[in-house]
NURO-624382 format. One record per atom (N, C-alpha, C, O): x, y, z. Coordinates in steps of 0.2 Angstrom, whole numbers, padded with zeros to 4 digits, always signed. Example, Ala and Ser with C-alpha at 12.3 -4.5 7.8 and 13.67 -1.06 7.14 Angstrom:
+0066-0028+0039 +0062-0022+0039 +0066-0016+0039 +0071-0017+0042 +0064-0011+0035 +0068-0005+0036 +0064+0000+0039 +0067+0006+0040 
//
This chain:
-0414+0059-0135 -0410+0061-0141 -0403+0062-0138 -0402+0064-0132 -0398+0061-0143 -0391+0062-0141 -0388+0066-0147 -0390+0066-0152 -0382+0068-0146 -0378+0072-0151 -0370+0071-0149 -0368+0069-0144 -0367+0072-0155 -0359+0072-0154 -0357+0079-0155 -0358+0082-0161 -0354+0082-0150 -0351+0089-0151 -0344+0089-0152 -0340+0084-0150 -0341+0095-0154 -0334+0096-0155 -0332+0102-0151 -0335+0107-0152 -0328+0102-0146 -0326+0108-0143 -0319+0106-0140 -0317+0101-0138 -0314+0111-0140 -0307+0111-0138 -0304+0105-0142 -0299+0102-0139 -0305+0104-0148 -0302+0099-0152 -0304+0092-0151 -0300+0087-0153 -0309+0091-0146 -0311+0084-0145 -0318+0083-0146 -0322+0088-0147 -0320+0077-0146 -0327+0075-0148 -0331+0072-0142 -0327+0068-0138 -0337+0074-0140 -0340+0071-0134 -0347+0069-0137 -0351+0073-0140 -0349+0063-0134 -0356+0061-0135 -0360+0063-0129 -0358+0061-0124 -0366+0067-0130 -0369+0070-0125 -0377+0068-0126 -0379+0067-0131 -0380+0069-0120 -0388+0069-0120 -0390+0074-0114 -0386+0076-0110 -0396+0075-0114 -0399+0080-0109 -0397+0078-0102 -0398+0072-0100 -0395+0083-0098 -0393+0082-0091 -0386+0078-0090 -0384+0077-0084 -0383+0077-0095 -0376+0074-0094 -0371+0080-0092 -0372+0085-0093 -0367+0078-0087 -0361+0082-0085 -0355+0080-0088 -0353+0074-0088 -0351+0084-0090 -0344+0082-0093 -0339+0088-0092 -0341+0094-0091 -0333+0086-0092 -0327+0090-0092 -0325+0092-0099 -0323+0087-0102 -0324+0098-0101 -0322+0100-0107 -0316+0105-0106 -0315+0107-0101 -0312+0106-0112 -0307+0111-0112 -0310+0118-0110 -0316+0119-0111 -0306+0122-0107 -0308+0128-0104 -0312+0132-0108 -0310+0134-0114 -0318+0135-0106 -0323+0139-0109 -0323+0145-0105 -0323+0145-0099 -0325+0151-0109 -0326+0157-0105 -0333+0157-0102 -0338+0155-0105 -0333+0160-0096 -0339+0160-0092 -0339+0159-0085 -0334+0156-0083 -0344+0160-0081 -0344+0159-0074 -0349+0154-0073 -0354+0153-0077 -0349+0150-0067 -0354+0145-0065 -0361+0148-0065 -0362+0154-0062 -0365+0145-0069 -0372+0147-0069 -0374+0150-0076 -0379+0151-0078 -0368+0152-0080 -0369+0155-0087 -0371+0149-0091 -0370+0144-0091 -0375+0151-0096 -0378+0147-0102 -0373+0148-0108 -0372+0154-0110 -0371+0142-0111 -0367+0143-0117 -0370+0138-0122 -0375+0134-0121 -0368+0139-0128 -0370+0135-0134 -0365+0132-0138 -0360+0136-0140 -0365+0126-0139 -0360+0122-0144 -0363+0122-0151 -0369+0119-0152 -0360+0125-0156 -0362+0125-0163 -0360+0120-0167 -0362+0119-0173 -0354+0117-0165 -0351+0112-0170 -0354+0105-0168 -0351+0101-0164 -0359+0103-0171 -0362+0097-0170 -0361+0092-0175 -0363+0093-0181 -0358+0087-0174 -0356+0082-0179 -0361+0077-0180 -0361+0074-0186 -0365+0075-0176 -0371+0070-0177 -0376+0071-0172 -0375+0073-0166 -0382+0070-0174 -0388+0070-0170 -0392+0064-0171 -0394+0062-0176 -0394+0061-0165 -0398+0055-0166 -0404+0055-0161 -0404+0058-0156 -0409+0052-0163 -0416+0051-0159 -0420+0046-0162 -0418+0042-0166 -0427+0047-0160 -0432+0042-0163 -0433+0042-0170 -0434+0037-0174 -0431+0048-0173 -0432+0049-0180 -0426+0046-0184 -0427+0046-0191 -0421+0044-0181 -0415+0042-0184 -0409+0046-0183 -0409+0050-0178 -0404+0045-0186 -0397+0048-0185 -0396+0053-0191 -0396+0051-0197 -0394+0059-0190 -0391+0064-0195 -0384+0065-0194 -0382+0067-0188 -0380+0064-0199 -0373+0065-0199 -0371+0071-0202 -0374+0072-0208 -0367+0075-0199 -0365+0082-0202 -0360+0081-0208 -0357+0076-0208 -0359+0086-0212 -0354+0086-0217 -0350+0093-0217 -0352+0096-0222 -0346+0095-0213 -0344+0091-0207 -0349+0092-0201 -0349+0088-0196 -0353+0097-0201 -0358+0099-0195 -0365+0098-0197 -0366+0099-0203 -0369+0096-0193 -0376+0096-0194 -0379+0103-0195 -0379+0107-0190 -0382+0105-0200 -0385+0112-0201 -0391+0113-0197 -0395+0109-0196 -0391+0119-0193 -0396+0121-0189 -0396+0117-0182 -0401+0118-0178 -0391+0113-0181 -0391+0110-0174 -0387+0113-0169 -0382+0116-0171 -0388+0113-0163 -0384+0116-0158 -0386+0112-0151 -0391+0109-0151 -0381+0113-0147 -0382+0110-0140 -0381+0116-0135 -0376+0119-0135 -0386+0116-0130 -0386+0121-0125 -0384+0118-0119 -0385+0112-0117 -0380+0122-0115 -0377+0119-0109 -0376+0124-0103 -0376+0130-0105 -0376+0122-0097 -0375+0127-0091 -0368+0126-0089 -0366+0120-0088 -0364+0131-0087 -0357+0130-0084 -0359+0129-0077 -0362+0132-0073 -0356+0123-0074 -0357+0121-0067 -0351+0123-0063 -0352+0126-0058 -0345+0123-0066 -0339+0125-0062 -0333+0126-0067 -0333+0123-0072 -0328+0130-0065 -0322+0131-0068 -0317+0127-0063 -0316+0129-0057 -0312+0123-0066 -0308+0119-0062 -0301+0118-0065 -0300+0120-0071 -0296+0116-0061 -0290+0114-0064 -0288+0107-0061 -0290+0105-0055 -0285+0103-0065 -0283+0096-0063 -0278+0096-0058 -0274+0101-0057 -0276+0090-0056 -0271+0089-0051 -0264+0091-0055 -0263+0089-0061 -0260+0094-0051 -0253+0096-0055 -0249+0090-0057 -0249+0085-0053 -0246+0090-0063 -0242+0085-0065 -0235+0088-0065 -0234+0094-0067 -0230+0084-0064 -0223+0086-0065 -0220+0084-0071 -0220+0078-0073 -0216+0088-0075 -0213+0086-0081 -0205+0088-0080 -0203+0093-0079 -0201+0082-0079 -0194+0083-0078 -0190+0081-0084 -0191+0076-0087 -0185+0085-0085 -0181+0083-0091 -0174+0084-0089 -0172+0089-0085 -0170+0079-0091 -0163+0079-0089 -0158+0077-0095 -0160+0072-0098 -0153+0081-0096 -0148+0079-0101 -0142+0076-0098 -0139+0079-0094 -0141+0070-0100 -0135+0066-0097 -0129+0069-0099 -0127+0071-0104 -0124+0069-0093 -0118+0072-0094 -0117+0079-0097 -0112+0082-0099 -0123+0083-0096 -0123+0090-0098 -0124+0095-0092 -0125+0101-0093 -0125+0092-0086 -0126+0096-0080 -0132+0100-0082 -0132+0106-0080 -0137+0097-0085 -0143+0101-0086 -0150+0097-0084 -0150+0091-0086 -0154+0100-0080 -0160+0097-0079 -0165+0102-0078 -0164+0108-0076 -0172+0101-0079 -0177+0105-0078 -0183+0102-0076 -0185+0097-0078 -0187+0105-0071 -0193+0103-0069 -0198+0108-0069 -0197+0114-0068 -0204+0106-0072 -0210+0111-0073 -0216+0107-0071 -0217+0101-0071 -0221+0111-0068 -0227+0109-0066 -0233+0111-0071 -0232+0116-0074 -0238+0107-0071 -0243+0109-0076 -0250+0107-0073 -0251+0101-0070 -0255+0111-0073 -0262+0110-0071 -0266+0112-0076 -0267+0118-0078 -0270+0107-0079 -0274+0109-0085 -0281+0112-0083 -0284+0110-0078 -0283+0117-0086 -0289+0121-0084 -0295+0117-0088 -0294+0116-0094 -0300+0116-0084 -0306+0113-0087 -0312+0116-0085 -0312+0120-0080 -0318+0115-0089 -0324+0118-0087 -0329+0112-0087 -0329+0108-0091 -0333+0112-0081 -0338+0107-0080 -0345+0110-0083 -0347+0115-0080 -0348+0106-0087 -0354+0109-0090 -0360+0103-0089 -0358+0097-0089 -0366+0106-0089 -0371+0101-0089 -0376+0103-0095 -0378+0108-0096 -0377+0097-0099 -0381+0098-0105 -0388+0100-0104 -0391+0096-0100 -0391+0105-0106 -0398+0106-0105 -0403+0104-0111 -0408+0101-0110 -0401+0106-0117 -0405+0105-0123 -0401+0103-0129 -0395+0105-0130 -0404+0098-0133 -0401+0097-0140 -0406+0100-0145 -0412+0097-0145 -0404+0105-0149 -0409+0108-0153 -0407+0107-0160 -0401+0106-0162 -0412+0106-0165 -0412+0105-0172 -0416+0110-0176 -0420+0113-0173 -0415+0110-0182 -0418+0114-0187 -0418+0122-0185 -0423+0125-0186 -0413+0124-0182 -0412+0131-0181 -0416+0133-0175 -0416+0139-0173 -0418+0129-0170 -0422+0131-0164 -0418+0134-0160 -0412+0133-0159 -0420+0139-0156 -0417+0143-0151 -0417+0140-0144 -0423+0137-0142 -0412+0141-0140 -0412+0138-0133 -0417+0141-0129 -0418+0148-0130 -0421+0138-0125 -0426+0141-0120 -0423+0144-0114 -0426+0148-0111 -0416+0143-0113 -0413+0146-0107 -0414+0143-0101 -0412+0145-0096 -0418+0137-0101 -0420+0134-0095 -0414+0130-0093 -0410+0127-0097 -0412+0129-0086 -0407+0125-0084 -0409+0118-0082 -0415+0117-0080 -0404+0114-0084 -0406+0107-0082 -0407+0105-0075 -0403+0108-0071 -0411+0101-0073 -0412+0099-0066 -0406+0094-0065 -0404+0089-0069 -0403+0094-0059 -0398+0090-0057 -0400+0083-0057 -0405+0082-0053 -0397+0078-0060 -0399+0071-0060 -0398+0069-0053 -0393+0070-0049 -0403+0065-0050 -0403+0062-0044 -0398+0056-0044 -0398+0052-0048 -0394+0055-0038 -0390+0050-0038 -0394+0043-0037 -0399+0043-0033 -0391+0038-0041 -0395+0032-0041 -0393+0028-0034 -0387+0028-0032 -0398+0026-0031 -0397+0022-0025 -0396+0014-0026 -0401+0012-0030 -0391+0011-0024 -0390+0004-0026 -0395+0000-0023 -0396+0001-0017 -0397-0005-0026 -0402-0009-0024 -0399-0014-0019 -0393-0016-0020 -0402-0016-0014 -0399-0020-0009 -0397-0027-0012 -0401-0030-0016 -0392-0030-0009 -0390-0036-0012 -0395-0042-0011 -0398-0042-0006 -0395-0046-0016 -0400-0051-0016 -0397-0058-0015 -0400-0063-0017 -0390-0058-0013 -0386-0064-0013 -0389-0069-0007 -0393-0066-0003 -0388-0075-0008 -0391-0080-0003 -0387-0078+0004 -0390-0079+0009 -0381-0076+0003 -0377-0075+0009 -0379-0068+0012 -0379-0063+0008 -0381-0067+0018 -0383-0060+0021 -0377-0056+0021 -0371-0058+0022 -0378-0049+0020 -0373-0045+0020 -0369-0044+0027 -0363-0044+0027 -0373-0044+0032 -0370-0044+0039 -0374-0048+0044 -0380-0048+0043 -0371-0050+0049 -0375-0053+0055 -0377-0048+0060 -0374-0043+0061 -0383-0049+0063 -0386-0045+0068 -0381-0045+0074 -0380-0040+0077 -0379-0051+0076 -0375-0052+0082 -0367-0051+0080 -0364-0055+0076 -0364-0045+0082 -0357-0044+0081 -0356-0040+0074 -0351-0037+0074 -0361-0040+0070 -0361-0036+0064 -0355-0038+0059 -0353-0034+0055 -0353-0044+0059 -0348-0046+0055 -0351-0049+0048 -0356-0051+0048 -0347-0048+0043 -0349-0050+0036 -0349-0057+0035 -0343-0060+0036 -0354-0061+0035 -0354-0068+0034 -0351-0071+0027 -0350-0077+0027 -0350-0066+0023 -0347-0068+0016 -0339-0068+0017 -0336-0069+0012 -0337-0065+0022 -0329-0064+0023 -0327-0071+0026 -0326-0072+0032 -0325-0075+0021 -0322-0082+0023 -0316-0082+0026 -0314-0087+0030 -0312-0077+0025 -0305-0076+0028 -0305-0076+0035 -0300-0076+0039 -0311-0074+0038 -0311-0074+0046 -0311-0081+0049 -0310-0082+0055 -0312-0086+0045 -0311-0093+0047 -0304-0094+0047 -0300-0094+0042 -0301-0096+0053 -0294-0097+0053 -0292-0103+0049 -0295-0109+0049 -0287-0102+0045 -0285-0107+0040 -0287-0106+0033 -0284-0109+0028 -0291-0101+0032 -0293-0100+0025 -0290-0093+0023 -0291-0088+0025 -0285-0094+0019 -0281-0088+0016 -0284-0086+0009 -0289-0089+0007 -0281-0081+0006 -0283-0078+0000 -0284-0083-0006 -0288-0083-0010 -0279-0088-0006 -0279-0093-0011 -0285-0098-0011 -0288-0099-0015 -0285-0100-0004 -0291-0105-0003 -0297-0102-0004 -0302-0105-0006 -0298-0096-0001 -0304-0092-0002 -0306-0091-0009 -0312-0092-0011 -0301-0090-0014 -0303-0089-0021 -0306-0096-0023 -0310-0096-0027 -0303-0102-0021 -0305-0108-0024 -0312-0110-0021 -0316-0112-0025 -0313-0108-0015 -0320-0109-0012 -0325-0105-0016 -0331-0108-0017 -0324-0099-0017 -0329-0095-0021 -0330-0097-0028 -0336-0097-0030 -0325-0100-0031 -0325-0102-0038 -0330-0109-0038 -0333-0110-0043 -0330-0112-0032 -0334-0118-0031 -0341-0117-0029 -0345-0121-0028 -0342-0110-0028 -0349-0108-0026 -0350-0108-0018 -0356-0107-0016 -0344-0108-0014 -0345-0107-0007 -0343-0100-0005 -0338-0098-0006 -0348-0096-0003 -0348-0089-0002 -0350-0087+0005 -0349-0081+0006 -0351-0091+0010 -0354-0089+0016 -0352-0094+0022 -0351-0100+0020 -0352-0091+0028 -0351-0096+0034 -0357-0101+0034 -0356-0107+0036 -0363-0099+0032 -0369-0103+0033 -0368-0110+0029 -0370-0115+0031 -0365-0109+0023 -0364-0115+0019 -0359-0119+0022 -0360-0126+0022 -0353-0117+0025 -0348-0121+0028 -0351-0124+0034 -0349-0130+0035 -0355-0120+0038 -0357-0123+0044 -0362-0129+0043 -0363-0133+0047 -0365-0129+0037 -0370-0134+0035 -0367-0140+0032 -0370-0145+0030 -0360-0140+0031 -0357-0146+0027 -0357-0152+0031 -0357-0153+0037 -0359-0158+0027 -0359-0164+0030 -0352-0168+0029 -0348-0165+0026 -0351-0174+0031 -0345-0177+0030 -0344-0178+0023 -0338-0178+0020 -0349-0180+0019 -0349-0181+0012 -0347-0174+0008 -0343-0174+0004 -0349-0168+0011 -0347-0162+0008 -0340-0161+0009 -0336-0158+0005 -0338-0162+0015 -0331-0161+0017 -0326-0165+0012 -0321-0163+0010 -0328-0171+0012 -0324-0176+0007 -0324-0173+0000 -0319-0174-0003 -0330-0171-0002 -0330-0169-0009 -0326-0163-0010 -0322-0162-0015 -0326-0157-0006 -0322-0151-0007 -0315-0153-0006 -0310-0150-0009 -0313-0157-0001 -0306-0159+0000 -0303-0162-0006 -0297-0161-0007 -0307-0166-0009 -0304-0169-0016 -0304-0164-0021 -0299-0164-0025 -0309-0161-0022 -0310-0156-0028 -0305-0150-0028 -0302-0148-0033 -0304-0148-0022 -0300-0142-0021 -0293-0143-0018 -0289-0138-0016 -0291-0149-0017 -0285-0152-0014 -0283-0148-0008 -0278-0145-0007 -0288-0149-0003 -0287-0146+0004 -0283-0150+0008 -0281-0147+0014 -0282-0156+0007 -0277-0160+0011 -0280-0161+0018 -0275-0161+0023 -0286-0162+0019 -0288-0163+0026 -0289-0157+0031 -0290-0157+0037 -0288-0151+0028 -0288-0145+0032 -0295-0143+0035 -0295-0140+0040 -0300-0145+0032 -0307-0144+0034 -0308-0147+0041 -0310-0143+0046 -0306-0153+0042 -0307-0156+0048 -0301-0154+0053 -0303-0153+0059 -0295-0154+0051 -0289-0152+0055 -0290-0145+0058 -0288-0144+0064 -0293-0141+0054 -0293-0134+0057 -0300-0132+0059 -0302-0126+0061 -0305-0137+0059 -0311-0136+0061 -0315-0130+0058 -0318-0126+0062 -0315-0130+0052 -0319-0125+0048 -0326-0125+0050 -0329-0119+0050 -0329-0131+0050 -0337-0131+0051 -0338-0128+0058 -0343-0124+0059 -0334-0130+0063 -0335-0128+0070 -0334-0120+0070 -0338-0116+0073 -0329-0118+0067 -0327-0111+0067 -0333-0107+0063 -0335-0101+0066 -0336-0109+0058 -0341-0106+0055 -0347-0105+0059 -0351-0100+0059 -0349-0111+0063 -0354-0111+0068 -0353-0106+0073 -0358-0102+0075 -0347-0105+0076 -0345-0101+0081 -0346-0093+0079 -0349-0089+0082 -0344-0092+0072 -0345-0085+0070 -0352-0083+0069 -0354-0078+0070 -0356-0088+0067 -0363-0087+0066 -0367-0086+0073 -0372-0083+0073 -0364-0089+0078 -0367-0088+0085 -0364-0081+0088 -0366-0080+0093 -0360-0078+0084 -0358-0071+0087 -0351-0071+0090 -0349-0066+0093 -0348-0077+0090 -0341-0077+0094 -0336-0074+0089 -0337-0074+0083 -0331-0071+0092 -0326-0068+0088 -0322-0073+0084 -0321-0079+0087 -0318-0071+0079 -0314-0076+0075 -0309-0079+0079 -0306-0075+0083 -0307-0085+0078 -0302-0088+0082 -0295-0085+0081 -0291-0084+0086 -0294-0082+0075 -0287-0079+0074 -0286-0073+0078 -0281-0072+0081 -0292-0069+0080 -0291-0064+0084 -0290-0066+0091 -0286-0063+0095 -0293-0072+0093 -0292-0074+0100 -0285-0077+0101 -0282-0075+0106 -0282-0080+0096 -0276-0083+0096 -0271-0077+0097 -0266-0078+0100 -0272-0072+0093 -0267-0066+0093 -0267-0063+0100 -0262-0061+0103 -0273-0062+0103 -0274-0060+0110 -0270-0064+0115 -0267-0061+0120 -0270-0071+0114 -0267-0075+0119 -0260-0074+0118 -0256-0074+0123 -0257-0074+0112 -0250-0073+0111 -0247-0066+0114 -0242-0066+0117 -0251-0061+0114 -0249-0055+0117 -0250-0055+0125 -0245-0053+0128 -0255-0059+0128 -0255-0059+0135 -0251-0065+0138 -0249-0064+0144 -0250-0070+0134 -0246-0076+0137 -0251-0080+0141 -0248-0085+0144 -0257-0079+0140 -0262-0083+0144 -0266-0087+0140 -0268-0085+0134 -0268-0093+0142 -0273-0098+0138 -0280-0095+0140 -0282-0093+0146 -0284-0096+0135 -0291-0094+0136 -0296-0100+0135 -0302-0099+0135 
//
């Protein structure tokens, strides 16, 4: 069941256990409050629209916290009048959790809503593994291959190339195909992308990092 409530001059679509920020309401955290201006109630039986409010309907909620928003600065200046003014403002809000949506004059039970459990994201099912066991580097990070910048990486992903495994498995025919389709101008062979991908999969550090280390030390490795 859901409802549309009116409070603080604004309208909110709510359901049980929803948390929302509304204009300041009187009360302390833990207090139960009731919204009586219900514009619409919907459920399995259908939708009831108020005129302007649904008769006998109310929404019960629990105050979770009283807060104030981040301060904003309001600056006003009058040109050539030697006049300027700066003011700060922090809006007061109340965070509430919806407990019950009541109809036909029913009274609130007073029970507090159970806090909704945070949803745990399901593990990625991409063909490319999230990270390698050796070195812990993300094999979908194509930019670790020296010579692949943001523009080329975007082209490769658009063509379906999303991991080092794919690049390491390229044949001469694949290289020729991508070179022509993506206008790579021979960079794959010249910059040894296939070899670099194989090295990364073997746990070796990216060549770009090795090159930078050599520049700093002045020694060849």
